[in-house]
Every structure is written in structure tokens, then in C-alpha cells.
C-alpha positions in Angstrom: 193.2 120.4 134.8 193.9 118.0 131.8 197.3 117.5 130.3 198.4 117.4 126.6 200.2 114.5 125.3 202.8 114.9 122.7 202.7 112.2 120.1 205.5 112.9 117.7 206.8 109.8 116.1 209.9 108.4 117.4 209.8 110.3 120.6 208.5 109.0 123.7 204.9 110.4 124.8 205.2 113.2 127.4 202.4 115.0 129.1 202.8 118.7 128.9 200.8 120.4 131.5 200.2 124.1 131.1 201.2 126.3 134.0 198.3 128.0 135.6 198.2 131.9 134.8 199.5 134.3 137.5 196.6 136.1 139.1 197.6 139.9 139.6 197.9 140.9 143.2 194.9 142.9 143.7 196.3 144.4 147.1 199.5 145.7 145.5 197.6 147.2 142.5 195.3 149.0 144.8 198.1 150.3 147.0 200.1 151.4 144.0 197.1 153.2 142.8 196.1 154.8 145.8 199.8 156.1 146.5 199.9 157.7 143.0 196.4 159.4 143.6 197.6 160.7 146.9 201.1 162.1 145.3 198.8 163.8 142.6 196.8 165.0 145.3 199.6 166.9 147.2 201.6 168.0 144.2 198.8 169.5 142.1 197.9 172.1 144.4 201.5 172.8 145.2 202.2 173.0 141.1 199.1 175.4 140.8 200.4 177.5 143.7 204.0 177.9 142.1 202.6 178.3 138.5 199.9 180.8 139.1 201.9 184.1 139.5 203.8 183.3 136.2 200.8 182.4 134.6 199.1 185.7 135.6 202.2 187.5 134.4 202.3 186.0 131.0 198.5 186.8 130.8 199.1 190.3 132.1 202.0 190.9 129.4 199.0 190.6 126.7 196.5 192.8 128.5 196.0 196.5 127.9 196.2 198.5 131.1 192.6 198.6 131.8 192.3 194.8 132.0 195.3 194.5 134.4 193.9 196.7 136.9 190.3 195.8 136.8 188.4 194.6 139.9 188.2 191.2 138.5 191.3 189.5 137.2 191.6 188.2 133.9 193.5 184.9 133.5 192.7 185.1 129.9 193.1 188.3 128.0 189.8 189.5 126.4 191.4 192.0 124.1 194.9 190.5 123.7 197.5 192.9 122.5 201.2 193.1 121.8 201.7 196.7 122.6 203.8 196.1 125.6 206.2 193.9 123.9 206.3 196.3 121.0 207.0 199.3 123.4 209.6 197.3 125.0 211.6 196.5 122.2 211.1 199.5 119.8 214.5 201.2 120.6 217.7 200.0 119.5 219.8 202.8 121.5 219.1 203.7 125.1 219.6 207.1 126.1 218.8 209.1 129.1 215.7 210.9 127.7 214.5 207.2 126.6 214.8 206.0 130.1 212.5 208.6 131.3 209.9 207.5 128.7 210.2 203.9 130.0 211.6 202.3 126.7 213.4 199.0 126.9 216.5 198.0 125.1 217.4 194.7 123.4 221.0 195.5 124.3 219.9 194.9 128.1 219.3 191.1 127.1 222.5 190.8 124.9 224.6 192.2 127.9 222.8 189.8 130.3 223.4 186.7 127.9 227.0 187.7 127.4 227.9 188.2 131.1 225.8 184.9 132.1 227.4 182.6 129.3 230.7 183.9 130.3 230.5 183.5 133.9 228.9 180.0 133.2 231.7 178.8 131.0 234.5 180.2 133.3 233.1 179.1 136.5 232.3 175.5 135.3 235.8 175.1 134.0 237.6 176.5 137.1 235.1 174.6 139.5 235.9 171.3 137.7 239.5 172.1 137.8 239.6 172.9 141.5 237.0 169.8 142.2 239.7 167.5 140.6 242.4 168.8 142.6 240.6 168.3 145.7 239.4 164.9 144.7 242.0 163.1 143.0 245.2 164.9 143.9 247.2 164.5 147.3 248.9 167.1 148.9 249.7 168.2 152.5 246.5 170.0 154.0 244.0 169.1 151.2 241.2 168.2 153.6 241.8 171.2 155.8 242.1 173.8 152.9 238.9 172.2 151.6 237.0 172.6 155.1 238.2 176.3 154.9 237.1 176.7 151.5 233.7 175.5 152.3 233.5 177.5 155.4 233.2 180.7 152.8 229.7 179.6 152.1 228.6 180.5 155.4 229.6 184.2 154.9 226.8 186.4 153.4 227.4 188.1 150.2 226.5 191.5 151.8 229.8 191.2 153.9 232.2 190.7 150.9 230.3 193.3 148.8 232.6 196.3 149.8 235.8 194.2 149.8 235.0 193.2 146.1 234.1 196.5 145.2 237.5 198.0 146.4 239.4 195.2 144.7 237.7 195.8 141.4 238.5 199.4 141.9 242.1 199.1 142.4 243.0 196.5 139.7 246.5 197.6 138.3 246.9 198.7 134.8 243.0 199.0 134.0 240.7 201.8 133.8 243.6 204.4 134.2 245.3 202.7 137.2 248.8 202.7 137.8 250.8 199.6 139.0 249.7 200.1 142.5 246.0 200.3 141.4 245.4 204.1 142.1 244.6 206.9 139.8 241.6 205.3 137.8 238.3 203.3 138.4 239.9 199.9 137.6 237.2 197.4 136.3 234.3 199.6 137.4 231.8 200.3 134.9 233.1 197.1 132.7 232.2 193.7 131.9 235.3 192.5 133.3 234.0 193.9 136.7 230.7 191.7 136.2 232.3 188.7 135.2 235.6 188.1 137.1 234.4 188.0 140.7 232.0 185.0 139.6 234.3 182.8 137.9 234.8 180.5 141.2 232.2 179.3 143.4 232.4 177.3 146.6 229.0 175.4 146.1 230.1 174.4 142.8 233.5 173.1 143.6 231.8 171.0 146.4 229.3 169.6 144.2 231.6 168.5 141.6 234.2 167.0 144.1 231.5 164.9 145.5 230.8 163.5 141.9 234.5 162.9 141.0 235.1 161.0 144.2 233.0 158.2 142.9 235.4 158.0 139.6 237.6 155.0 140.0 241.4 155.7 140.4 242.2 152.8 138.4 241.1 154.8 135.4 243.5 157.7 136.2 246.4 155.4 137.0 245.9 153.6 133.4 246.0 156.9 132.0 249.2 158.0 133.6 250.7 154.6 132.8 250.2 155.5 129.2 251.9 158.7 129.8 249.1 161.2 129.8 249.6 164.3 131.8 247.4 165.5 134.5 245.4 168.1 132.7 245.0 165.5 129.9 243.5 163.2 132.4 241.3 165.8 133.7 240.2 167.0 130.2 239.8 163.7 128.4 239.1 161.0 131.3 237.5 162.9 134.2 235.3 165.6 132.5 233.6 163.3 130.0 232.4 161.3 133.3 231.0 164.3 135.2 228.6 165.7 132.4 225.5 165.3 134.5 227.3 167.2 137.5 228.6 169.7 135.1 225.2 170.3 133.6 223.9 170.9 137.2 226.5 173.3 138.0 226.1 175.1 134.7 222.3 175.6 135.2 222.7 177.0 138.9 225.5 179.4 137.5 223.8 180.6 134.5 220.4 181.1 136.7 222.4 183.1 139.4 224.3 185.2 136.9 221.2 185.8 134.9 219.1 187.0 137.6 221.9 188.9 139.4 220.6 192.5 140.1 222.6 193.9 143.1 226.2 193.7 141.7 225.4 195.0 138.2 223.5 198.0 139.9 226.4 198.9 142.1 229.4 198.8 139.5 227.7 199.7 136.2 227.1 203.4 135.3 226.9 203.4 131.6 223.4 202.9 130.4 224.3 201.0 127.4 226.3 198.3 129.6 223.5 197.6 132.1 221.9 194.0 132.3 218.2 193.0 132.0 217.4 193.0 135.8 218.6 196.5 136.3 217.0 197.6 133.1 213.8 196.4 134.2 214.0 198.2 137.3 214.0 201.4 135.2 210.2 201.0 134.7 209.6 201.2 138.3 209.4 204.7 139.3 207.9 206.6 142.3 205.1 208.4 140.5 204.6 206.4 137.2 205.2 202.8 136.5 205.0 201.4 132.9 203.3 198.2 134.0 202.7 196.8 130.5 206.1 197.4 129.5 207.3 195.8 132.8 205.4 192.8 132.4 206.4 192.3 128.9 210.1 192.6 129.8 209.7 190.3 132.8 208.2 187.5 130.3 211.1 188.0 127.7 213.8 188.1 130.6 212.2 184.5 131.9 212.4 182.9 128.6 216.2 181.9 128.6 215.9 180.3 131.9 213.1 178.1 130.8 214.7 177.4 127.6 218.1 176.4 129.5 216.2 174.4 132.1 214.3 172.5 129.2 217.4 171.4 127.1 219.3 170.5 130.1 216.6 169.0 132.3 217.6 165.5 132.1 221.3 166.1 132.9 220.5 168.4 135.6 218.1 165.9 137.4 220.6 163.1 137.0 223.6 165.1 138.0 221.7 166.2 141.4 220.4 162.8 142.2 223.6 161.0 141.5 225.7 163.4 143.3 223.2 163.3 146.3 223.6 159.5 146.2 227.3 159.2 145.9 228.4 162.1 147.9 
């Protein structure tokens, strides 16, 4: 390899030897390519397996009844139609007669949206407040109370179903009840009964506490020196640093509230107050099921969850990853 001599006037001649170009490591590239190929070979069939039912549901929502129950399943509608969606959303007021006809009601989704958003906002706030107390406040028995609180996660929801129902029924001064909670129906058949039992979650508190444990205490001490109150520290210092974990908690909460079927079915009796999962169950009857309307309503009920996840996907993944590593 020949050198190049710099002959600039007044400057001593210096031989500049070019560095040899680095050769790519063929072994590492091949290993990386094989690893990616193996990853795709494993994940692609799993993705198809999980997406196939939803893809067929969307396709069936645009098919007439004859194509849905044909001997050969049609992944792409041969005669696409919007009859199912029109039949599902063609009624603005739900009556008992319309229930028998299998019509849908747009208010089901309004009720579900109102209940799910309310539970998500309240639960995210109270979970964060409790998590801050367990993570950054010192008081006697803190760890014992936290462990006992986590123990409630091992109790099945069916065990607490009847106690929750009785508590909701005997709320004082609501639904005709006296100050002892007798004489009326309390929060039964009301939005309070749907929302209030879900404003706190042990899992959400655990998730946010693990994230808040990683916040340096020096930031909080500096805020206290500046005269900030505890709630101001929680609101202005801690919460802005917990956005990924808050997003993860919000997505979990919204999904659970939107898809909840059993609790609204038990406490709601007014047709105009039922939520979307309960409303969709009206299409499934013993002798006649309106499959086209049921599929169309199921697609509409799934869209909010997909939209929420797409919007908050980055914060959700970041919150789960960071919480898992730092916890």
C-alpha cells in the first residue's frame, strides 16, 4: 500500500497512509439474518392464528346471511353489504318491542363510553394517589398494608360479587334509602353502581408504585424545600414523570371497563341504561339469533379498543417495559 506525501509549502512532508477499510463480519451478519428469519417464522403463524377470528368477524359483518353459513367460508365477501350495520344502528330509542326484533341502539355505546371513560379517569387518579403514598410516604405498617392490599388480587371476583351488590343496594340517601340504607334500591340500576366499584384497582396501584419507586427522592425533597405541599409534589412532580405507566394503567382499565359484561348485567334493569356487551347479548336468543346484526355490532364494539391502543401504543409499551425492569 503506497503512502501519500503532503507537500504543502512551509510544512514538513508527512506521509499520510490511508487506513484499510473494515470488512464486514460475515459471520455476525449471517447470524443476525438467521435470527430475524427464525423470529419471523415463529411470530408469523402466531399472528395469523390470533388475527384470523377477528378478520373473519369483520368479513362476516359485510356478508349476507347466505354467505355466512355457506359450506365454504368466505374471507372476502362476494356480495358485500352494509345491511347488518344499518339494521344495528337504525333505532335511536330502545323499547321492549324493538328488543324482540333484534335492533341495536347507539346509546349502548354512549353508555359504555361514559362508564369506561369515567372509570378510567377516576381509577388512574386514585391508583396514582395510592401508589404515591406507598412509594414515597413513610408511615407505620406501610409494607404490611401494601402486602395485604396485594393479597386481594388473589380473591376471585365472583367471591366479592354478592357483597358488592349488597353494598350498592344499601347506599344511604340514594335510590329511596334512608340514612341506614334501607327502604330503596340504592345505586342499583344507575351509573353510580357501574362506576364506583371500579374506581380503585390493586393491580394498578402495584404497577404505578413500582414505577414511582424509581423516581429519585431528591426531586421530592427539593420541592418540599421550595414550600410545595404533598399534593402539589404529587401533581406537578411525580405525575409528569409517570406518563408511560399511567398510559399502561389507563389502557388496562379502559379495556376491562369497556368489555365488562357480568356486573352491568346484574345491576342494570333499564333498557336505556345497558352497555354495549349486554346489548349485544340481546341478539343471542334460543330460537332465533340475528347473526348479521350481532357481527356488525361486535365490530363496532371492538373499534374503540383498537383506536385507544393505536393512540397510546408507544406509551403503553414503554410503561410496561420500564416498570418491569425497574420493579
